[in-house]
Biopython code that builds the backbone (N, CA, C, O; Angstrom):
import numpy as np
from Bio.PDB.StructureBuilder import StructureBuilder

atoms = [
    (1, "MET", "N", (-8.632, -4.726, -4.952)),
    (1, "MET", "CA", (-8.202, -5.202, -3.643)),
    (1, "MET", "C", (-9.344, -5.033, -2.669)),
    (1, "MET", "O", (-9.935, -3.957, -2.576)),
    (2, "LYS", "N", (-9.653, -6.069, -1.955)),
    (2, "LYS", "CA", (-10.711, -5.998, -0.959)),
    (2, "LYS", "C", (-10.103, -5.615, 0.378)),
    (2, "LYS", "O", (-9.360, -6.390, 0.980)),
    (3, "ILE", "N", (-10.419, -4.423, 0.832)),
    (3, "ILE", "CA", (-9.803, -3.890, 2.042)),
    (3, "ILE", "C", (-10.121, -4.736, 3.266)),
    (3, "ILE", "O", (-9.299, -4.813, 4.178)),
    (4, "LYS", "N", (-11.276, -5.368, 3.316)),
    (4, "LYS", "CA", (-11.625, -6.143, 4.510)),
    (4, "LYS", "C", (-10.727, -7.355, 4.708)),
    (4, "LYS", "O", (-10.737, -7.954, 5.783)),
    (5, "ARG", "N", (-9.955, -7.728, 3.699)),
    (5, "ARG", "CA", (-9.017, -8.841, 3.850)),
    (5, "ARG", "C", (-7.776, -8.426, 4.621)),
    (5, "ARG", "O", (-7.055, -9.278, 5.140)),
    (6, "MET", "N", (-7.518, -7.125, 4.700)),
    (6, "MET", "CA", (-6.328, -6.645, 5.399)),
    (6, "MET", "C", (-6.632, -6.417, 6.863)),
    (6, "MET", "O", (-7.757, -6.101, 7.249)),
    (7, "LYS", "N", (-5.596, -6.587, 7.664)),
    (7, "LYS", "CA", (-5.728, -6.329, 9.096)),
    (7, "LYS", "C", (-4.388, -5.827, 9.615)),
    (7, "LYS", "O", (-3.365, -5.942, 8.939)),
    (8, "ALA", "N", (-4.404, -5.281, 10.797)),
    (8, "ALA", "CA", (-3.163, -4.782, 11.394)),
    (8, "ALA", "C", (-2.131, -5.905, 11.454)),
    (8, "ALA", "O", (-2.449, -7.034, 11.825)),
    (9, "GLY", "N", (-0.913, -5.587, 11.089)),
    (9, "GLY", "CA", (0.169, -6.560, 11.098)),
    (9, "GLY", "C", (0.441, -7.199, 9.751)),
    (9, "GLY", "O", (1.496, -7.805, 9.562)),
    (10, "ASP", "N", (-0.502, -7.077, 8.790)),
    (10, "ASP", "CA", (-0.272, -7.641, 7.460)),
    (10, "ASP", "C", (0.850, -6.894, 6.753)),
    (10, "ASP", "O", (0.954, -5.672, 6.859)),
    (11, "VAL", "N", (1.683, -7.627, 6.035)),
    (11, "VAL", "CA", (2.729, -7.024, 5.213)),
    (11, "VAL", "C", (2.116, -6.776, 3.842)),
    (11, "VAL", "O", (1.510, -7.669, 3.250)),
    (12, "VAL", "N", (2.280, -5.543, 3.341)),
    (12, "VAL", "CA", (1.676, -5.155, 2.071)),
    (12, "VAL", "C", (2.720, -4.547, 1.152)),
    (12, "VAL", "O", (3.775, -4.084, 1.587)),
    (13, "VAL", "N", (2.393, -4.564, -0.133)),
    (13, "VAL", "CA", (3.213, -3.956, -1.169)),
    (13, "VAL", "C", (2.404, -2.813, -1.754)),
    (13, "VAL", "O", (1.204, -2.961, -1.983)),
    (14, "PHE", "N", (3.038, -1.678, -2.000)),
    (14, "PHE", "CA", (2.330, -0.559, -2.620)),
    (14, "PHE", "C", (3.242, 0.160, -3.607)),
    (14, "PHE", "O", (4.459, 0.221, -3.434)),
    (15, "ALA", "N", (2.611, 0.703, -4.648)),
    (15, "ALA", "CA", (3.354, 1.453, -5.660)),
    (15, "ALA", "C", (3.716, 2.811, -5.078)),
    (15, "ALA", "O", (2.855, 3.517, -4.553)),
    (16, "ASP", "N", (4.979, 3.173, -5.171)),
    (16, "ASP", "CA", (5.451, 4.425, -4.603)),
    (16, "ASP", "C", (6.554, 4.969, -5.495)),
    (16, "ASP", "O", (7.668, 4.444, -5.478)),
    (17, "TRP", "N", (6.279, 5.992, -6.262)),
    (17, "TRP", "CA", (7.249, 6.602, -7.172)),
    (17, "TRP", "C", (7.850, 5.578, -8.124)),
    (17, "TRP", "O", (9.070, 5.475, -8.256)),
    (18, "ASN", "N", (6.992, 4.834, -8.776)),
    (18, "ASN", "CA", (7.390, 3.861, -9.792)),
    (18, "ASN", "C", (8.277, 2.737, -9.288)),
    (18, "ASN", "O", (9.019, 2.145, -10.071)),
    (19, "LYS", "N", (8.220, 2.433, -8.015)),
    (19, "LYS", "CA", (8.912, 1.251, -7.504)),
    (19, "LYS", "C", (8.023, 0.636, -6.432)),
    (19, "LYS", "O", (7.214, 1.326, -5.810)),
    (20, "ASN", "N", (8.176, -0.633, -6.227)),
    (20, "ASN", "CA", (7.384, -1.290, -5.205)),
    (20, "ASN", "C", (8.033, -1.089, -3.854)),
    (20, "ASN", "O", (9.251, -1.203, -3.719)),
    (21, "SER", "N", (7.238, -0.794, -2.870)),
    (21, "SER", "CA", (7.709, -0.637, -1.506)),
    (21, "SER", "C", (6.924, -1.575, -0.616)),
    (21, "SER", "O", (5.815, -1.990, -0.954)),
    (22, "ILE", "N", (7.503, -1.905, 0.520)),
    (22, "ILE", "CA", (6.867, -2.816, 1.454)),
    (22, "ILE", "C", (6.555, -2.065, 2.731)),
    (22, "ILE", "O", (7.353, -1.248, 3.188)),
    (23, "GLY", "N", (5.403, -2.338, 3.305)),
    (23, "GLY", "CA", (5.028, -1.734, 4.573)),
    (23, "GLY", "C", (4.203, -2.711, 5.390)),
    (23, "GLY", "O", (3.789, -3.757, 4.890)),
    (24, "THR", "N", (3.969, -2.374, 6.624)),
    (24, "THR", "CA", (3.147, -3.191, 7.504)),
    (24, "THR", "C", (1.924, -2.375, 7.903)),
    (24, "THR", "O", (2.049, -1.214, 8.292)),
    (25, "VAL", "N", (0.756, -2.972, 7.807)),
    (25, "VAL", "CA", (-0.483, -2.275, 8.136)),
    (25, "VAL", "C", (-0.543, -2.037, 9.642)),
    (25, "VAL", "O", (-0.394, -2.967, 10.434)),
    (26, "GLN", "N", (-0.763, -0.787, 10.024)),
    (26, "GLN", "CA", (-0.962, -0.437, 11.424)),
    (26, "GLN", "C", (-2.453, -0.413, 11.740)),
    (26, "GLN", "O", (-2.897, -0.960, 12.750)),
    (27, "SER", "N", (-3.211, 0.223, 10.870)),
    (27, "SER", "CA", (-4.658, 0.275, 11.051)),
    (27, "SER", "C", (-5.309, 0.639, 9.729)),
    (27, "SER", "O", (-4.638, 1.043, 8.779)),
    (28, "ILE", "N", (-6.609, 0.492, 9.681)),
    (28, "ILE", "CA", (-7.388, 0.831, 8.495)),
    (28, "ILE", "C", (-8.385, 1.899, 8.905)),
    (28, "ILE", "O", (-9.081, 1.760, 9.911)),
    (29, "GLY", "N", (-8.451, 2.971, 8.118)),
    (29, "GLY", "CA", (-9.327, 4.089, 8.437)),
    (29, "GLY", "C", (-10.796, 3.692, 8.454)),
    (29, "GLY", "O", (-11.185, 2.640, 7.946)),
    (30, "GLU", "N", (-11.586, 4.552, 9.043)),
    (30, "GLU", "CA", (-13.030, 4.314, 9.092)),
    (30, "GLU", "C", (-13.553, 4.128, 7.679)),
    (30, "GLU", "O", (-13.126, 4.831, 6.763)),
    (31, "ARG", "N", (-14.448, 3.214, 7.498)),
    (31, "ARG", "CA", (-15.050, 2.874, 6.209)),
    (31, "ARG", "C", (-14.037, 2.336, 5.202)),
    (31, "ARG", "O", (-14.336, 2.249, 4.011)),
    (32, "GLY", "N", (-12.846, 1.974, 5.668)),
    (32, "GLY", "CA", (-11.866, 1.341, 4.789)),
    (32, "GLY", "C", (-11.264, 2.249, 3.750)),
    (32, "GLY", "O", (-10.725, 1.758, 2.758)),
    (33, "GLY", "N", (-11.330, 3.558, 3.931)),
    (33, "GLY", "CA", (-10.864, 4.484, 2.912)),
    (33, "GLY", "C", (-9.364, 4.658, 2.834)),
    (33, "GLY", "O", (-8.840, 4.994, 1.772)),
    (34, "ILE", "N", (-8.656, 4.438, 3.934)),
    (34, "ILE", "CA", (-7.211, 4.659, 3.959)),
    (34, "ILE", "C", (-6.551, 3.549, 4.765)),
    (34, "ILE", "O", (-7.076, 3.116, 5.791)),
    (35, "VAL", "N", (-5.401, 3.095, 4.293)),
    (35, "VAL", "CA", (-4.602, 2.117, 5.020)),
    (35, "VAL", "C", (-3.429, 2.864, 5.650)),
    (35, "VAL", "O", (-2.636, 3.480, 4.938)),
    (36, "PHE", "N", (-3.312, 2.816, 6.966)),
    (36, "PHE", "CA", (-2.216, 3.466, 7.667)),
    (36, "PHE", "C", (-1.117, 2.440, 7.914)),
    (36, "PHE", "O", (-1.390, 1.333, 8.377)),
    (37, "LEU", "N", (0.123, 2.808, 7.606)),
    (37, "LEU", "CA", (1.245, 1.901, 7.737)),
    (37, "LEU", "C", (2.074, 2.246, 8.966)),
    (37, "LEU", "O", (2.015, 3.369, 9.466)),
    (38, "THR", "N", (2.840, 1.287, 9.449)),
    (38, "THR", "CA", (3.621, 1.501, 10.666)),
    (38, "THR", "C", (4.746, 2.503, 10.469)),
    (38, "THR", "O", (5.268, 3.041, 11.445)),
    (39, "ASN", "N", (5.131, 2.767, 9.217)),
    (39, "ASN", "CA", (6.198, 3.741, 8.970)),
    (39, "ASN", "C", (5.669, 5.172, 8.934)),
    (39, "ASN", "O", (6.406, 6.090, 8.573)),
    (40, "GLY", "N", (4.411, 5.375, 9.298)),
    (40, "GLY", "CA", (3.826, 6.704, 9.349)),
    (40, "GLY", "C", (3.185, 7.149, 8.051)),
    (40, "GLY", "O", (2.547, 8.201, 8.014)),
    (41, "LYS", "N", (3.337, 6.379, 6.985)),
    (41, "LYS", "CA", (2.715, 6.722, 5.714)),
    (41, "LYS", "C", (1.297, 6.175, 5.662)),
    (41, "LYS", "O", (0.905, 5.354, 6.491)),
    (42, "TRP", "N", (0.545, 6.632, 4.698)),
    (42, "TRP", "CA", (-0.782, 6.089, 4.454)),
    (42, "TRP", "C", (-0.968, 5.924, 2.960)),
    (42, "TRP", "O", (-0.327, 6.614, 2.167)),
    (43, "LYS", "N", (-1.828, 5.026, 2.585)),
    (43, "LYS", "CA", (-2.098, 4.761, 1.183)),
    (43, "LYS", "C", (-3.590, 4.508, 0.996)),
    (43, "LYS", "O", (-4.285, 4.091, 1.922)),
    (44, "PHE", "N", (-4.066, 4.767, -0.213)),
    (44, "PHE", "CA", (-5.423, 4.389, -0.554)),
    (44, "PHE", "C", (-5.432, 2.890, -0.827)),
    (44, "PHE", "O", (-4.465, 2.361, -1.375)),
    (45, "PRO", "N", (-6.495, 2.204, -0.461)),
    (45, "PRO", "CA", (-6.531, 0.736, -0.605)),
    (45, "PRO", "C", (-6.294, 0.246, -2.031)),
    (45, "PRO", "O", (-5.785, -0.858, -2.225)),
    (46, "GLN", "N", (-6.651, 1.043, -3.022)),
    (46, "GLN", "CA", (-6.465, 0.622, -4.410)),
    (46, "GLN", "C", (-4.998, 0.447, -4.758)),
    (46, "GLN", "O", (-4.674, -0.279, -5.697)),
    (47, "SER", "N", (-4.095, 1.099, -4.020)),
    (47, "SER", "CA", (-2.676, 1.019, -4.347)),
    (47, "SER", "C", (-1.924, 0.046, -3.441)),
    (47, "SER", "O", (-0.694, 0.011, -3.449)),
    (48, "VAL", "N", (-2.666, -0.746, -2.659)),
    (48, "VAL", "CA", (-2.042, -1.649, -1.698)),
    (48, "VAL", "C", (-2.449, -3.093, -2.010)),
    (48, "VAL", "O", (-3.624, -3.376, -2.243)),
    (49, "VAL", "N", (-1.478, -3.991, -2.012)),
    (49, "VAL", "CA", (-1.725, -5.416, -2.251)),
    (49, "VAL", "C", (-1.033, -6.195, -1.141)),
    (49, "VAL", "O", (0.096, -5.879, -0.764)),
    (50, "LEU", "N", (-1.707, -7.211, -0.621)),
    (50, "LEU", "CA", (-1.064, -8.070, 0.374)),
    (50, "LEU", "C", (0.147, -8.745, -0.259)),
    (50, "LEU", "O", (0.064, -9.255, -1.376)),
    (51, "LEU", "N", (1.253, -8.748, 0.444)),
    (51, "LEU", "CA", (2.484, -9.335, -0.088)),
    (51, "LEU", "C", (2.280, -10.798, -0.455)),
    (51, "LEU", "O", (2.772, -11.247, -1.490)),
    (52, "ARG", "N", (1.562, -11.549, 0.379)),
    (52, "ARG", "CA", (1.375, -12.975, 0.068)),
    (52, "ARG", "C", (0.616, -13.159, -1.253)),
    (52, "ARG", "O", (0.879, -14.111, -1.988)),
    (53, "ASP", "N", (-0.332, -12.246, -1.562)),
    (53, "ASP", "CA", (-1.045, -12.324, -2.837)),
    (53, "ASP", "C", (-0.110, -12.015, -4.002)),
    (53, "ASP", "O", (-0.179, -12.664, -5.046)),
    (54, "ARG", "N", (0.760, -11.029, -3.826)),
    (54, "ARG", "CA", (1.705, -10.669, -4.886)),
    (54, "ARG", "C", (2.704, -11.802, -5.133)),
    (54, "ARG", "O", (3.056, -12.083, -6.278)),
    (55, "LEU", "N", (3.158, -12.448, -4.063)),
    (55, "LEU", "CA", (4.075, -13.583, -4.225)),
    (55, "LEU", "C", (3.404, -14.726, -4.980)),
    (55, "LEU", "O", (4.040, -15.379, -5.807)),
    (56, "GLU", "N", (2.131, -14.970, -4.706)),
    (56, "GLU", "CA", (1.424, -16.041, -5.417)),
    (56, "GLU", "C", (1.233, -15.688, -6.884)),
    (56, "GLU", "O", (1.305, -16.563, -7.746)),
    (57, "TYR", "N", (0.990, -14.408, -7.177)),
    (57, "TYR", "CA", (0.893, -13.975, -8.572)),
    (57, "TYR", "C", (2.230, -14.226, -9.287)),
    (57, "TYR", "O", (2.257, -14.751, -10.400)),
    (58, "LEU", "N", (3.325, -13.846, -8.640)),
    (58, "LEU", "CA", (4.640, -14.043, -9.239)),
    (58, "LEU", "C", (4.956, -15.527, -9.412)),
    (58, "LEU", "O", (5.603, -15.910, -10.386)),
    (59, "ARG", "N", (4.508, -16.362, -8.481)),
    (59, "ARG", "CA", (4.689, -17.817, -8.611)),
    (59, "ARG", "C", (3.973, -18.322, -9.864)),
    (59, "ARG", "O", (4.512, -19.141, -10.608)),
    (60, "GLY", "N", (2.767, -17.831, -10.088)),
    (60, "GLY", "CA", (2.006, -18.226, -11.276)),
    (60, "GLY", "C", (2.706, -17.817, -12.566)),
    (60, "GLY", "O", (2.763, -18.593, -13.519)),
    (61, "GLU", "N", (3.234, -16.603, -12.595)),
    (61, "GLU", "CA", (3.975, -16.139, -13.766)),
    (61, "GLU", "C", (5.212, -16.999, -13.995)),
    (61, "GLU", "O", (5.545, -17.326, -15.134)),
    (62, "LEU", "N", (5.884, -17.361, -12.920)),
    (62, "LEU", "CA", (7.075, -18.210, -12.998)),
    (62, "LEU", "C", (6.723, -19.581, -13.561)),
    (62, "LEU", "O", (7.397, -20.074, -14.466)),
    (63, "ARG", "N", (5.690, -20.186, -13.037)),
    (63, "ARG", "CA", (5.280, -21.525, -13.487)),
    (63, "ARG", "C", (4.823, -21.524, -14.939)),
    (63, "ARG", "O", (5.010, -22.511, -15.651)),
    (64, "ASN", "N", (4.223, -20.419, -15.383)),
    (64, "ASN", "CA", (3.756, -20.325, -16.765)),
    (64, "ASN", "C", (4.855, -19.892, -17.730)),
    (64, "ASN", "O", (4.624, -19.798, -18.935)),
    (65, "GLY", "N", (6.044, -19.630, -17.206)),
    (65, "GLY", "CA", (7.145, -19.186, -18.047)),
    (65, "GLY", "C", (6.947, -17.786, -18.586)),
    (65, "GLY", "O", (7.518, -17.433, -19.618)),
    (66, "GLN", "N", (6.140, -16.975, -17.899)),
    (66, "GLN", "CA", (5.829, -15.630, -18.380)),
    (66, "GLN", "C", (6.379, -14.543, -17.472)),
    (66, "GLN", "O", (5.996, -13.382, -17.617)),
    (67, "ILE", "N", (7.258, -14.879, -16.546)),
    (67, "ILE", "CA", (7.777, -13.879, -15.619)),
    (67, "ILE", "C", (8.789, -12.987, -16.346)),
    (67, "ILE", "O", (9.645, -13.477, -17.083)),
    (68, "SER", "N", (8.678, -11.693, -16.133)),
    (68, "SER", "CA", (9.558, -10.735, -16.800)),
    (68, "SER", "C", (10.802, -10.481, -15.952)),
    (68, "SER", "O", (10.856, -10.862, -14.783)),
    (69, "TYR", "N", (11.798, -9.833, -16.554)),
    (69, "TYR", "CA", (12.993, -9.475, -15.803)),
    (69, "TYR", "C", (12.651, -8.518, -14.667)),
    (69, "TYR", "O", (13.233, -8.596, -13.586)),
    (70, "GLY", "N", (11.709, -7.622, -14.917)),
    (70, "GLY", "CA", (11.277, -6.689, -13.871)),
    (70, "GLY", "C", (10.628, -7.405, -12.711)),
    (70, "GLY", "O", (10.834, -7.037, -11.555)),
    (71, "GLU", "N", (9.834, -8.437, -13.013)),
    (71, "GLU", "CA", (9.197, -9.207, -11.947)),
    (71, "GLU", "C", (10.209, -10.041, -11.176)),
    (71, "GLU", "O", (10.047, -10.252, -9.974)),
    (72, "ILE", "N", (11.246, -10.516, -11.848)),
    (72, "ILE", "CA", (12.313, -11.242, -11.147)),
    (72, "ILE", "C", (13.033, -10.296, -10.190)),
    (72, "ILE", "O", (13.339, -10.668, -9.057)),
    (73, "ALA", "N", (13.302, -9.075, -10.644)),
    (73, "ALA", "CA", (13.929, -8.082, -9.771)),
    (73, "ALA", "C", (13.016, -7.762, -8.588)),
    (73, "ALA", "O", (13.487, -7.600, -7.462)),
    (74, "GLU", "N", (11.727, -7.672, -8.842)),
    (74, "GLU", "CA", (10.760, -7.443, -7.763)),
    (74, "GLU", "C", (10.803, -8.596, -6.767)),
    (74, "GLU", "O", (10.830, -8.379, -5.556)),
    (75, "LEU", "N", (10.811, -9.822, -7.283)),
    (75, "LEU", "CA", (10.867, -11.004, -6.430)),
    (75, "LEU", "C", (12.138, -10.994, -5.580)),
    (75, "LEU", "O", (12.098, -11.357, -4.404)),
    (76, "GLN", "N", (13.252, -10.586, -6.160)),
    (76, "GLN", "CA", (14.499, -10.491, -5.409)),
    (76, "GLN", "C", (14.368, -9.506, -4.247)),
    (76, "GLN", "O", (14.932, -9.728, -3.176)),
    (77, "SER", "N", (13.631, -8.427, -4.458)),
    (77, "SER", "CA", (13.472, -7.439, -3.389)),
    (77, "SER", "C", (12.611, -7.968, -2.244)),
    (77, "SER", "O", (12.643, -7.419, -1.143)),
    (78, "TYR", "N", (11.848, -9.022, -2.491)),
    (78, "TYR", "CA", (10.997, -9.621, -1.459)),
    (78, "TYR", "C", (11.640, -10.836, -0.804)),
    (78, "TYR", "O", (10.992, -11.505, 0.001)),
    (79, "SER", "N", (12.886, -11.140, -1.123)),
    (79, "SER", "CA", (13.502, -12.393, -0.678)),
    (79, "SER", "C", (13.477, -12.573, 0.840)),
    (79, "SER", "O", (13.383, -13.702, 1.319)),
    (80, "ASP", "N", (13.559, -11.491, 1.597)),
    (80, "ASP", "CA", (13.515, -11.608, 3.063)),
    (80, "ASP", "C", (12.139, -12.034, 3.573)),
    (80, "ASP", "O", (12.012, -12.480, 4.714)),
    (81, "TYR", "N", (11.117, -11.900, 2.742)),
    (81, "TYR", "CA", (9.749, -12.206, 3.151)),
    (81, "TYR", "C", (9.255, -13.547, 2.619)),
    (81, "TYR", "O", (8.138, -13.964, 2.925)),
    (82, "ILE", "N", (10.082, -14.223, 1.822)),
    (82, "ILE", "CA", (9.716, -15.534, 1.277)),
    (82, "ILE", "C", (10.021, -16.589, 2.322)),
    (82, "ILE", "O", (11.076, -16.546, 2.956)),
    (83, "GLY", "N", (9.117, -17.530, 2.511)),
    (83, "GLY", "CA", (9.312, -18.601, 3.486)),
    (83, "GLY", "C", (10.583, -19.385, 3.208)),
    (83, "GLY", "O", (10.922, -19.639, 2.052)),
    (84, "LYS", "N", (11.273, -19.761, 4.251)),
    (84, "LYS", "CA", (12.559, -20.471, 4.112)),
    (84, "LYS", "C", (12.422, -21.811, 3.404)),
    (84, "LYS", "O", (13.394, -22.308, 2.834)),
    (85, "ASP", "N", (11.236, -22.404, 3.429)),
    (85, "ASP", "CA", (11.018, -23.696, 2.776)),
    (85, "ASP", "C", (10.406, -23.551, 1.372)),
    (85, "ASP", "O", (10.096, -24.555, 0.729)),
    (86, "ASP", "N", (10.233, -22.328, 0.901)),
    (86, "ASP", "CA", (9.654, -22.083, -0.420)),
    (86, "ASP", "C", (10.776, -22.053, -1.460)),
    (86, "ASP", "O", (11.173, -20.991, -1.939)),
    (87, "VAL", "N", (11.272, -23.234, -1.795)),
    (87, "VAL", "CA", (12.419, -23.378, -2.680)),
    (87, "VAL", "C", (12.142, -22.772, -4.051)),
    (87, "VAL", "O", (13.031, -22.172, -4.655)),
    (88, "GLU", "N", (10.939, -22.922, -4.535)),
    (88, "GLU", "CA", (10.585, -22.421, -5.868)),
    (88, "GLU", "C", (10.819, -20.912, -5.985)),
    (88, "GLU", "O", (11.475, -20.460, -6.924)),
    (89, "LEU", "N", (10.291, -20.140, -5.049)),
    (89, "LEU", "CA", (10.449, -18.687, -5.110)),
    (89, "LEU", "C", (11.857, -18.248, -4.697)),
    (89, "LEU", "O", (12.405, -17.308, -5.273)),
    (90, "LEU", "N", (12.434, -18.911, -3.719)),
    (90, "LEU", "CA", (13.791, -18.554, -3.292)),
    (90, "LEU", "C", (14.795, -18.753, -4.435)),
    (90, "LEU", "O", (15.673, -17.917, -4.652)),
    (91, "GLU", "N", (14.659, -19.850, -5.150)),
    (91, "GLU", "CA", (15.562, -20.122, -6.269)),
    (91, "GLU", "C", (15.383, -19.072, -7.357)),
    (91, "GLU", "O", (16.367, -18.567, -7.898)),
    (92, "ALA", "N", (14.143, -18.740, -7.683)),
    (92, "ALA", "CA", (13.879, -17.723, -8.710)),
    (92, "ALA", "C", (14.390, -16.349, -8.283)),
    (92, "ALA", "O", (14.769, -15.534, -9.125)),
    (93, "ALA", "N", (14.400, -16.097, -6.981)),
    (93, "ALA", "CA", (14.886, -14.823, -6.449)),
    (93, "ALA", "C", (16.418, -14.787, -6.372)),
    (93, "ALA", "O", (16.999, -13.748, -6.058)),
    (94, "GLY", "N", (17.065, -15.912, -6.657)),
    (94, "GLY", "CA", (18.516, -15.957, -6.650)),
    (94, "GLY", "C", (19.134, -16.099, -5.278)),
    (94, "GLY", "O", (20.310, -15.785, -5.093)),
    (95, "VAL", "N", (18.354, -16.573, -4.300)),
    (95, "VAL", "CA", (18.876, -16.754, -2.949)),
    (95, "VAL", "C", (19.696, -18.040, -2.923)),
    (95, "VAL", "O", (19.198, -19.088, -3.334)),
    (96, "PRO", "N", (20.944, -17.986, -2.449)),
    (96, "PRO", "CA", (21.761, -19.207, -2.377)),
    (96, "PRO", "C", (21.078, -20.278, -1.522)),
    (96, "PRO", "O", (20.392, -19.966, -0.549)),
    (97, "GLU", "N", (21.271, -21.514, -1.893)),
    (97, "GLU", "CA", (20.578, -22.621, -1.231)),
    (97, "GLU", "C", (20.877, -22.721, 0.252)),
    (97, "GLU", "O", (19.993, -23.071, 1.035)),
    (98, "PHE", "N", (22.089, -22.425, 0.652)),
    (98, "PHE", "CA", (22.453, -22.575, 2.054)),
    (98, "PHE", "C", (22.737, -21.205, 2.705)),
    (98, "PHE", "O", (23.675, -21.052, 3.487)),
    (99, "ALA", "N", (21.918, -20.243, 2.363)),
    (99, "ALA", "CA", (22.106, -18.892, 2.922)),
    (99, "ALA", "C", (21.511, -18.779, 4.299)),
    (99, "ALA", "O", (21.578, -17.715, 4.916)),
]
sb = StructureBuilder()
sb.init_structure("model")
sb.init_model(0)
sb.init_chain("A")
sb.init_seg("    ")
for serial, (resi, resn, name, xyz) in enumerate(atoms, 1):
    if name == "N":
        sb.init_residue(resn, " ", resi, " ")
    sb.init_atom(name, np.array(xyz, "f"), 0.0, 1.0, " ", f" {name:<3s}", serial, name[0])
structure = sb.get_structure()
């Protein structure tokens, strides 16, 4: 993960006790060593991925027919962050069409 791609306000995904969690970047430490989140937590940049990048990875797995049940469950947990016009990901996440 290239830390310089992140900025305050970006929504990120990070591994936390064997489950994916979502946070919003508040600031990045000097020299890019630590990402501070708005919920008061901090993470090392290696454990943080921009949510939009993770969604695109999951889209690729879906299109290739290689998405796992765990990744589908992960996608479902991100349903509030998927664009309302992104029918492909919303459908895979199990969001009703007229929700």
